Each structure stands twice: as structure tokens, then as C-alpha cells.
N, C-alpha and C positions, 0 to 999 in steps of 0.2 A: 508241411515237411514230411510227416508220417505217412500221408498218402502217397507222396512220391515213392518213399522206400518200399512201402507196401506193394506198390505196383510193380517194382522191380523184383521183389521176392516172389510175387505171385506167378512169375513166368515159369512154365513147365519145361523141363529138360528132355521129356521123352521123344519129342518130334525131331530132335536134332540128329537123330541117328546114334548108334552105338559105335564106340571105338573098340575094335577086337585086338586082344593082346596075343602075341605069338604063343604057341603052346608051351615052348620052352622058357618064356619069360616069367620070371618071379613078379607077381603082382606088387611086392613091396620094393622092387628095385626100380625106382624113378629115373634112373640113369639110361634104361633100355629105350629103344625106339618103339612107338606105338605103330601097330599095323593097321591101316585103314583099308576097308574093303572097297571094291568098285561101286558097290551100292551106295556107300557113304559119300563117295566122290561125286555121284551123280544126283545126291539128295537135294530136293527142292522143297521148301517149307510151303505150307498152304498160305492162301492170302490172309486168313485170319491170323496166323501166326506171325506172318510177316508184319502185319499191321500192329500186333501185340508188341513185338520186339522193337519195332520202330518208335512206337509210343513210349516204351521203357527207356530207349536211347534219349529221347527227347526230355523225359523226366529226370534222367541222370544230368543232363546238360542243365536243366532248369534248377535242380538241386545245387549244381555248382554256383551259378550266378546269384541265386537266392541267398546261400550262405555267405558268399563273398560280399554281398550288399550289406549284410547284417554285420559282418566283420568290420567293414568299412565305417558303417554308421555308428558302430559301438567303439570305434578306434581300438580295435584289437591289437594293433601294432604297439600301442603304448603299454597296453597291459603285459605284453610279452617282452617288453625292454627295448623295442626298436625305436629309433629316433624318427624314422620317416615310414610312410605306407610303401614307398618303392623298395626299402630294404627288407620289409616284412614279406611282401609277395615274392620278392626275388629269393630270399633265403628259405622260406616256408614251402613255396609252390613252384619255384624256379620259372616264373614268368616275369616278363618286364611290366613297369608301371603302366606303359601304354597299353599293354594287353589287358591289364586288369580293369583299365578304365573302359575298354571296349565292353567287357562284360557288365561292368556297372551301368554303362549306358543302356545295355539291353534290359537290364533289371528295372531300371527307371521307366524306360518306354513301356514295358509289360504293366508296371505297377500304376502308371498313369492311365493306360487304357482301362485296365481292370476295374479302376476307380469309377469310371463313366459307363461301364456296361452292366447289364443285369446280373445279379448275384448268380454264381454258378457257370459264368461264361469261361470257357477255356481259351485263353489268349495264348497264341503261339507265334513267336516272331523269331526270325534268324538274326544273326548278327549284321548280315548285309541290310536286311530290312530296317532294323534299328538305326543303323548308321545313316541310311538314306533319309529317314523321317525325323531324325534327331532335331533338326532346326525348326521343323514344322509341327512339332508335337502338340503345342496349345491349340493350333487350328484344327489339327486331325482329331484331337480328343473331343473337341466341340462338335465336329461332324459325326463322330462316332456316337456320341451321346444323343444327337437328335435321331440318328437313323436306327439306333438299336433300342430306343425306348419302347417299352412294353413288348419287346420281342422275347421268345423263349431262348434259352441259353445257347442252344445249338444253333438257332437262326442268327442270334447275336454274333456267335463265333464266325460264322460264314460271312455276315455283313463286315466284320472287322477285316477278315481276309481280303474282301473284295475292295474296301476302302483303301487299305494300305497298298494294295496292288495298283489301284488307280492313282493314287498320289505318286508313287514311284515312277509309274509310266509318264505322268505329266511333268515330274521333275526331269526325267530323261529328255523329254521332248523340249522343255524350256532350255535345258543346258546345250542341247543341239542347236536350238535357234540362236542362243547367245553366242556360241562358238561360230556359227555361220556369219552372224552380223559382225563379230569382231574380225573375221577373216575378210569379210568384204570391205570393211572400214580400212584395214591394213592394206589391202589391194588398191583401194581408192587413194590412199595416201601415198603408196608407192608410185602409183600411175601419175599422180599429181606432181610428185617430186620429180619423177623422170621427165614429164612434159615441161616442168619448169626449167630443169637442165637443158633441155632441147632448145627451149626459147632463149636461154642465156647463151647457148653456144651459137645459134644463129646470129644474135645480136653482136657477139664478139667477132664471128667470122666475117660479118658484113662490115664492121667497123675496121678490122685489121686487113681486109683484102677487098676494099672497095674497087669495083671495076673488074675484079677477076672472078666475081660470082654472078650468076644470073638465076632468077627464080626458075624452077622447073615447072612442068605441068602438075606435079604432085607436089602439094604444099608441104608434104612431110619429108621431102627431099631437097638438097641444095647442091647445085652443080658447082664444083670447086675446080679451078685450073691448078693441076698437079704438075710439078716440074718433070719434063721428059715424057708425060703420058697423056697430054692434052687435057681434056675436060673429063672429070670423073664425078659421078654422083654419090654424095654421101648419105648413107641411111641414117635414121635416127640415132642409132647406137654408135655409129661411127662419129657423129657429131658430138655426142656426150663424151665418148673417149678422147677426142681432140680437145675439147673443152677442159676435161679433168687433167689431161696431160700438160696443157699450157698453164693451168692453174698450179699444178705441182711445181713445175719449173719456176713460175713466178714466185711461189711461196718459199721454195728453198733459197733463191736468190736474194729474197727480202729479209732472210734470217741474219742474225748477227754471225760473227766468226765461229768456226766449230770450236775453237779454243775457249771461247767465252760461253757459247751456247750449251756445250756438254754438261756444264754445272747446273743447268736448269732442269735437267731430267731427273725425276724423283726416283729415290731408291725403291727397289721392288719392282722395277719395270725392266730389269736387265734382259731377261729371257725374251720378253714381248719385243723390245727394240732390237735385240740381236736378230730374232728370226725375221722380223719385217725389213732390217736393214740389209741382211743378206739377200733376200728375195728382191729388194729394190735396186741394190747394187748389181746384181746379176742382169736384172732387166735393162737398167741403164747402160750397162757395158755393152750388151747386145746391140742396144738401140744406137749407142754412139758408134760401133763399128759399122752398122748399116748406113748410118747417116753420113759417114765419111765417104762410104762407097758411093753413096748417091751424089754427093758434092763432087766427088772425082769424075762422075759421068758428065 
């Protein structure tokens, strides 16, 4: 821990440019505005200084999760009178319990990797990296142990970075493959369901209108004699729609009387039933009007 704090304290301030005070400004008056010169606005630190401050930021972050891990393992929340860890981190640090556990996961991942690498290896992980490898830590640490054995600390640190990156890339590829497979399965199931409905529609139409249909040249289409329009070819989707429509009508007419049936609708479904009922009623009313016009013809 002292190494981390010493690293931060060792940063030099002289390369960050100087802030110039206006001549009329009292240096003891901290409410006045600071005047920054054009040179300061265009200031760019050297590569060495950029690396130094970046490492210091990382060190400060490391100090946070290292100290938090110590507080967690030592049950600091009890010593300070809190009932739970969640209350402790919320009141003391204004972070959620889930956020604290993310930091603890990061600390655990680094500690496990440090335990299997050569002494002096500087293990650096981001929260995203720790999250991605969390479930694979036992496997990853074994790989790291084997590949970093007898390496110098700097070489071991590079090997750790490479192994973690490889594991994350493989994880992304595996997840993508799983998503693709699940999508293909869902498409196949949907396609199978659709074809099943089409087959059922064909069977129903042939049974209900024997003699009024003839097989067309394309097996996916059925010729249907439509009143007033001669012979019309139904597409697969039209067959499915017709099948569903007739099933809906059959289902409705097979229900008990509305006065009795309404009591079977469970509480809590009012909004769902109202929305679907309004849509269905509007559709049926429109269809009924068109149907009457067709019968009149």
C-alpha cells in the first residue's frame, strides 16, 4: 500500500504548466478567477509524464479496491455499527452494494493471478476484464501459472495481458456462436410451426371445400373458388390467416355464454383483455360489414 501512495506523491508538478494570476488579484483571495495563458491551454505533457500520471491513476484505483477488499474481509461494517455491508458502503462511500462487489471481484481476480505469477509481477486488470473472466478464473490462473513459470516479472506481466485478452476474445466468439445457434433454432422452430399451420390449413380447406379446390402447379399454393371472383390462388400466408380466422370463430362459438365466461377471467388481466377486446371488436365489426356487403352481391 505504501508503494502505491509513494508513487502518487512522487509525481512532479512542474511539467503541468503554471497558472498565472491577474496582477490585480490578491493571491490570498481564492474566490477570484485564475487567468490561464494561451501557452497553458496548448500544453502537452511528454510521453514519460503521460505514462507516469497514467500509472499513478491506476495506482490510486488499485488502492481503492485493495482497501475495500480489506474492509470487506475484516467486516469493517460491523466494527462501525452497520447492520449490513450494503449500508456501510452506501453511507460511507455513497456507492451501491452491487458497485462494491464489482470492485471486490476486481480485487479477487488480481489477487488470484498474482498468486500464480512470479514474485514482482505487476498485474493490472480493468473492471471489464475482471467481469469477463470472473467465471473462468480457476482455468485462467492455471494457464497463467504454466505460461509464466520462470519468466521475469515484466515478461510475466505481458503474458498475463495476452492470456486475458485471448480468453476475452474467445468468450466473445463463443457468445456470438451461441447467439447465432439460438437464433437459427428459433427461426427453424418458427418455420416449422408456420409450415405446420399451412399443412393444417390445407387439410381443413380440402375437407370443408371438397371439389371447390384443385392443386396448382406450385405445391405451396392452393386454388380456391371465391364467391364472385372465380378461382383465386391462396398464398401460404393467406392459408394460415384463413385457418386462424376459422379457428377463432370456432373457438368463440364453443365458449360458454358471456355471462358465465366472464367470471373465469382472472383478476389483474383487465388492461390486457380490454386492449385485445377493443382491437378484436373493431376488426370483427369491420369484417362483418364487408361480409354483409359481399352477401348482398
